[in-house]
N, C-alpha and C positions, 0 to 999 in steps of 0.2 A: 914637259908634255908627255914624254915617254913614261915617266914615273906615274902620271895620272892614268894612263891607259893600261898599264901592266896589270894592276889588280882586277880590272874589269875582265880582261882576257882570261885570267886565272879562274875567276868565278864561273865564267862560261864553260871552260873546260871541266871544272869541278862538277857543275851541274850535269853535263853530258856524261861524265864518268860515273857519277852517282846513279843516273838513270839506267845506264847500260850494265853496270857491274856491281855497284855497292848496294847490298841489301841487308846488312847486318843490323840487328837490334841490340841496343846497349842495356836495355832493361827487360826482364822476363815479362812477357805480355800477360794481360789479364785474360780471364776465361773467354769472353766473347771473341777477342782478337785471336786467341790461341785456337779456338774452334774453327775460326775462319781459315787460318793457315792450314790446319789439318784437313779441312774440307777441300782446299785447293790441291793439296798433295794427293788425296784420294782420287779426286777427279782426274788429275794428270795421270795417275797410275792406271786407272780404268781405260782412259783413251789410249795410252801407250799399248796396253795389251789388246785392245780392240784392233789397233793397227797391225799388231804382230800376228793376230789370229784371223785376219780377213782372208788370207790365202787358204786357210782351212775351209772356209765357207764356200769358196768357189773352186776348190780343187778339181771336181769333175769337169768343169769347163776350162780351167786354166791348163791342165796337163795336155789335153789334145791340142790346144792352141799353140803351145810351145813344142809340141811333139816330144814331151818330156815323160820318161817312164816313171813309174811309181818308185822304183829303186833309186833313180837319180834324185827324185824329190826327197826321199828319206835321207840320202847322203847329204843333200843340201841342208836339211835340218841338223844333221850331225856337225857340219862345218860351222853353221851359224851359231849353234850352241857352244861349240868349242871356242869360237872367237869371243862369245859372251862370257865364257868362263874366265878368260884372262883379262878382258876389259873390266871385269868386276874389281880387279885391283886398282884400276883407275878410279873407280867409284870410291875406293878406300882412301884416295888422296883428298877426298872432301873433308877429312879431319884437318887438313892443312889449308886447303884453298876454298872451302865452303861447299855447301850442298845445293843451294838454290840455283846458282848459275849453271852448274852441271845439269840439273834437272830441266831448266827452262831452255837452254840452248841445245841440249840433247834432244828434247821433244820437238823443237823447231826443225832440227836436222831430219828426223824421221818423218815429220809431217811433210816436208818439202819432197823427200824421196817418194813418199806415198802419193802425193798430189801431182807432182810434175814429172817424175822419172818413170815410175812403173807403168802408167797408162800409155806411154809412148815407147815401151820396150817390146821388141818383136822376136827376140831370141832367148833360148833357155839360159845361155851364159849371161846375158844382160840382166835377166831377172835374178839369177843366182847372185850376181854381184850386188844388185840393189838390196836383196834380202839379207846378205851378209853385212851390209852397212847398217841395216836396221838391227841385226843381231849385235853388232859392235856397240851401238848406242844403248840397246836394251840391257846389256851386261852392266853398263855404268849406272843406269837409272835404277836397275834392280837393287843396287846398294844405296844410292843417294836418297831415294824416296823413303825406305824404311828408316834410314838414319834421321831424316827430317821428322818422321812420325815419333821416333824415340825422343828427339830433342824437345818436342812440344808436348810430351805426355809423361807425367810422373809415373812411377812404377805401379801405383795403385789404380791407374787408369790405362795401363799399358795393354792389357788384354783387349779392351774395347778398341783402342787405337789400332792395334795390329789386326783386329778383326775387320775393321773398315779398310785397312790397307790391303788385306788379303782379298778384298772384293775385286781388286784390279784384274787378276787372271780370270776369275769366274764370271764377273759381270762383263768383262771384255769379250769372253767367249760367247756369252749370252747375247751381247749387242751385235756381234758379227753375224750370228745365226739369225736373229730377229730381223735385222736390217736387210740381209740377203733374201730372206723369205718374203719380206714385204715389197722389196723393190726389184728383184731380178725379173719378175713377171712383166714389169712395166719398162724397166731399163735393161734391155736385153744384153748389151755388151757387159761382160763380167768386169771389165776395167772400171766401170762406173762405181763399183764397190770401193775401189781404191781412191777414187776421186772424192766420194762421200766421206770416207774416213779421214782423208787428208784435210778436207775443209773443216770437219769437226775438230781435228787436231789444231788447226790454225786458230780457231776460236778459243780453245783452251790455253794455247800459248799466249794469246793476248791477255787473258785473265791473269795468268801466272806472272806475265812480264810486269804488269802494273800493280799486282797485289801481293805476290808471294815474298815473304821475308824469311830470314833465318836468324838464329841466335848467334851472338858474337862467340868466338872461341872461348872466352873466359866464362860465359854462361853455359855453353853446351858441354864444357869439359868437366862438369860436375854431375854427381849423382843426386837425383831428386826423387824421394819416395812418395810424398804427397804434395798437394798444392799449397799446404800450409808453409812450405819452405820457400815460397817465392821471394820473400824479403831476404832470407839468408843466402839464397843463390845470388841475388844482386850484390849483397855485401861481400861474399866470398870472392866474387869475380875480380875484385880490385887487387887481390893478392895472388892470382894464379899466373904462373910462368907458362905461357902457351907452348913456347918452343920446347921447353923441357918436358912438358906433359905429353907431347906428341912425338917424342923421340923414339926411333926404332919401331915403327908401327907393325911391320910384318913379324919381326922377331918377338914382339910383345904378344901378338895375337895368335901365332901358330902354336896353340896349346892343344894338348891331346883331348881335353874335354870338349873344346869347341869343335875340333875336327870330327871327333866321334859323334857328337850331337848332330852336326851338319850331315854327316854320312847317313845317320839313322833316319832323319826326316826325308832325305833325298831318295833312299830306297823305299821308304814308306809310300812316297808319292809316285812310284812307278805306275800305279793304276791310274793316277791322274794324268800322267804324260800320255798313256795309251788312250785315255778318254779324249784328250784334246786332239789327237792325231787320227785315230782310226775307229773310234767308237761308233760313228755313223755306219761305217762299213760293216762292223760287227752285227748290228741289228739287221742290216739288209741281207747279209750272207747267211747268217745262222737262223734267223727267224723269218726270212723272206718278207721283211717290212719294205714298204715304199720309202723313198728318200724323205718324203714329207713326214711320215710316221716316225722314222728314225730320228729326225730332228726334233719332233715333238717329244719323244722320250728324253732326249738330251736336254731339252728346255726345262723339263721337270727337274732333272738332275742338277743343272747349274743353278736354277732358282733356289732349290732347297739348300744346296751347299752354301750359296751366298748368304742366305739368312742365318744358317747355323754358325758360320764363321763369326758373325757379330754376336749372336746369342751366347755362345760358349766363351767368347772373349769377355763379355760382361759378367757372366757367371764366375769365371775364374778370378776376376777382380773382386767380386763380392765376397768370395770365400777365401781369397788371398793365397790360393794354391793353384799350381799348374799341373803337377805330375799325375794326380788322380784322373784328371780329364784326359790326359794323354793315354793312360792305360785303358780307360773305358773306350776311348775312340779307337785305339789300336785293336782291341779285342772285337769290338763291333765291326770294324772294317774287315778283319779276317773272316768273321762269320759271313758277312754279306758277300764278300768276294767268293767264298766257297759256294754260297747259294747261286751266285751268278754262274759259276762253273757248272753246277749241277743242272741248271736250266738248259744247258746246251744239249742234254740228252732228251729234252722235250721241246723240239722246234715248233710245236703248235701252241706253246705257251701264249696266253692272252696278252694283249697290249698293256692292260693295266697291271698285270702281274709283273711285267718288265718294269713298269713305272714304279711300282711299290719297292722293288729291289733297289733301284737307283736312288729313290728318295731316302731310304734307310742308309744306303752307302754314302750319299752326300752328307747326311746327318752326322755319321760317325767320323768321316774325314774332317768335317768342320770341328767336331769335338776334340780331335787330336791336334790339328794344325795350328789354330790360333793360340791356344795355351802354350804350345811349343814355341811359337814365334816370340811371344811375350817373355817366356822363360829364357830363351836364348839371348835376347837383348840384355836381360838382367845378369846372365852369366858373363857376358862381355863386360858389362859395367863393373862386375866384381873384380875383373882383372885390371881394367883401366877405363873409366868413363870418358876420358879424353880421346879414346881411340875406338869409339863406337862404330864408325863407318869401316874402319879397318877390320874389326871383328865381323861385321856383316859381309865384308869382302871375302873372308874365309868361307862363310856359308855360300855366298854367290858362286865362288869358284868351284867348290865341291858339288853344288847343285847342278851347275851347267855341265860339268864333267860327267856326272851320272846321267843326265838327260842325253848327252851326246852318245854315251856308250849304249844307252837303252835303244836309241834309234839305229845303232849298228846291229844290236842283237835281235831286235824285233823282226826284221825280214828273214832272219835265220831260224827263228822259232816258228813264226807263222809264214811258211814258205809259199803258201798259196796266195798271199795278199797281193804280190806283184801281178800274178796272172789275172786275178779278179779285178784289180783296179785298172790295169792296162787295157782290159777288155770290157770296161764298165758300160760303155754305150751299147755294145752288142749284148752284154749280159742283161741289160734292162729290156732290150727287145726280146730276148729269150724268155724272160719272166712274163712279158706280155703274151707271147705265143703260148707258153706253158699254161697260163691262166685260161686261155681260150681253147686249149687242146680238147677238153672233154665235151665241148659244144660242137665240135667239127664232125659232120657226118662222114663216116669212113668205115672200112671193114672192121667189124667187132664193135662198132658204135653206130649202128644203123638208125637208131631213133633217139638221138641226143635231145636233151632239154634245151629250151630256148636260152640263148646267151643273154646275160644281163646287159642293160644299157651301158653300165660302166666298162664292161669288157669291150663292147663294140666301139665306144668312144676312145678308149686307150689304143685300140688297133688303128683307128682312123688317124690318130695323132702321131703315129710312129714315123720316125725318120730313119733312113732315107725313104722317099716316096716309093710305093709299090706294093710289096707283100702285105703289109699291115692293112692298107686301104682295100686290097682285094679280098682279104679274109673278112674284113669288117663288112663289106658289101654282101659277101656270101652269107655270113651269119645273120645279117639283118634281114635279107630276103628269105632265108630258110626259116627264120622265126615267124615269118608271116605265112608262108606257103607250106612249110614242112615237106617240100618236094625238092630233092637235091638237084635234079636236072633243071627245074624252073629257077631255082636259086642261082645256079651257075649261069643260066642264060641271062639273068638280070644284071650280072656284073658288067660294068662298062667295057667296051671293046678294047680300050687301051690297057686293060688289066687282065685280058684273057690268058696271056702267057703266064702271068703270075699265078692264076688259078691252076693251070696245068702243073706248075712247079709245086704248088701247095699239096696237090694230090700225091706227089712223090715225097715231098718233104715230111709230111706228118708221120708216116710209119718209121722213117729213118730217125726223126727226132725222138720218137718213142723208144726206139732201140737204144739210142745213145743214153737217154735218161735211165733205162733199165740196165745199163752196163753191157749191152750186147755189142759185138764188133760191127762197125760200119766202115767200109773201105773207101778209099779216095775215089775209086771209079764210080761208086754209088753216088757220092757227093757230086761228082762231075756231071752225072746224068741230070741232077737237079739244075745245074748251072746252065744247061741248054735252054731252059725256060725262064729261069730267074737267077742271075748271078748273085743277087742280094741274098737269096735264101741259101745258095751254096756257100757263100761266105759265112752266113749265120751258122750253118752246120759245122764248118771248120772251127769256128770259135767255140761252139757247143762241145766239141770233142775235147777241148782244153778246159773249158769252164766247169763242166759237170763233174769231172774227177776232182777238180780243185774245190768245188763246193762241198763234195762229200768228205774230203780230207780236212777241210777247214775246221770242223768242230773239234777234233782232237788236238789240232795245233793251237787253237784258242785256249783249250784247257791247259796246255803246257804254259802258255803265257800267264794265265791267271794264277797258276801254281808259282811261277817266278815272282809275281806280285805278292803272293801270300808269304813267301820266304822273306821278301823285303819288309813286309809288315811285322813279321816275327822278330827280325833283327832290330827294328825300331822299338818294339815292345821290350826287348831285353835291355837295350841301351837306356831306356827311360829310368831304370833303377840306378843308373850311374850318373844321372844329371843332377845339377844343383837345384835345391828348392825343398820346401817342406811338403810333407804328406798330410799332416793334420791341420785343418782350418783353425782349431783352437790354439795350437802351438804358433801358427803363423800370426794369429791375432795378438798373442802375447808379445811376439817379437815387434809387431807394429806398434803396440801400445808403449813398449819400452822406448822405441825410437821417437815416438811423438813426445814423450816426456823430455827427451834430450832436446828436441826441436823447440819445445815450449820454453825451456830454460834459456836457450840461446836467443830466442826472440825477446825474452824479458831483458836480457843484457843489452840488446839493441835499443829497446824502448827507454832504458835508463841512461841513454846517451853515452854509453861507454864507447870509446873509439874502436872502430872495426879492427884495427891492427892489434888492439889489446885483447880481443876475444880469442880464446883458445877453443877452436871448434873440435869437439871430441870425434875420434874416428872409431866406429864400432868395430870390434875385433871379431874374427871368426870364432865359432863355438867349438872348433876342433873336429867337427864332423862335416860331411859333404851336404848335410841338410840344414846348414846354418841359415840365418836370415837372408832374404832375397837381396837386401841392400848391403851385405857385407862387402867391404872394400879391401 
């Protein structure tokens, strides 16, 4: 009896184990299935970065809620990225333990943190702990997902595959901005953004749990140049010693060319890291954009970059070269960063002039990044295709270290950022008052023009209640009567003291904006009628000098970014790969002849163990074939 029941129990356990953990394919999948697996990986990557960037979309609301300073927030980004740098090496373990489960269960973890934990956290330390957990997992998936993309894409389709993978950060940023813009008006608590992203993540986890598979170690430990080699990959897999092929992963991948290449792309992307974190602030402070307009410019930027990542990946596959695209992308990025820098001297630059600059900037970043990503995976394969994830872990480690250091340096280069962000609510009110200043009847402005409806509406919507509503009523009535006394008399009685405060506030605010000294006693005199306006003047004394100094500080940061782009441009000349499409095609044709010969041997029923698979030798130069082993 016991013998009869034992096999049944084992089968049940086996099915449960297979469902929860075993996801390996023993044959290289055909194109439709392969594209499906690639699509799931891309979707997972986009959702992961959407989760990671939600905090950026609600920073103006989140920081006051937690009483968190902007400097504290930047240091939180430093810690989170530093954690991710070292957990990238855990992602490298996927060469031994597989990639799919790390990706699925890692995404499940961050989804639960986003959905269940963050909306119920009420302290800055609690949020910091949750965000570090997300950073921990993100470091792992940063390695496991491109490793999956590499496994399912031959070298001649690697550019397109990596272009789609690179959509993760850009489309993730775009999704966070678009969802916040569309829903914050209706769902006022900012925590709802974390709930929405957590629910989306859970849906993607379900799709990946039931559908995502990965190649067996014997299949993924090989180098595959074109899809014609699918039969050879299956045949070779029978003779691969996985344990021997994946021995000493870090020692094998800590190579100078891989470290230098990773460092080059990391400093090249300094401008991207700044874009993710503080670009919205840049448009608001330097060009006096509204938050909505600033996000509108960013939307053009992310959309263009997302499209170009795929376009240039496909082009680099068609021409079979990567380095020329990197050079063109680097030079174009340097030029557009310089244009961005020069626009600071022209704060009245039009909206669409800003849009044009970021469109071209996104285009050139896409031209450089995707070909680099494809070329880097090919350089890793040249050392050992069985350790692709370990090679990507080297890149993930270097990238996260550079990101962490950039967030340490950023507030020391742009010293005014902390002042401006920490006083963002008051600064917004100041902008509203400044926009209304020329319509206020006062000494030296005895017959002002009528205030536009948009200015009056903005004043009426100001928080806290009081000064904005009083000035809104005053300007509205003055626009009808053009009589200052009649307009003041029409202001509701509950706001009379605010009007008295405004009469004193306006000349003092003008003096502060002009750089003239205003004493604490003068500000206190405003406080007798309106404590809110007195508080606004105190903030103005800090914010106005910061706004004036901010332009030169941003110039310094863009120069730092240009130096990083120049470093990348120089290092491109030391990376592996062909410059000439014609030479690359000749290498590919030679390789295809070898593949054809091996396939003929398979078709003639020669036993697999009797086939001697040729190993292409290096040409003796660093510009050898992409598939040199």
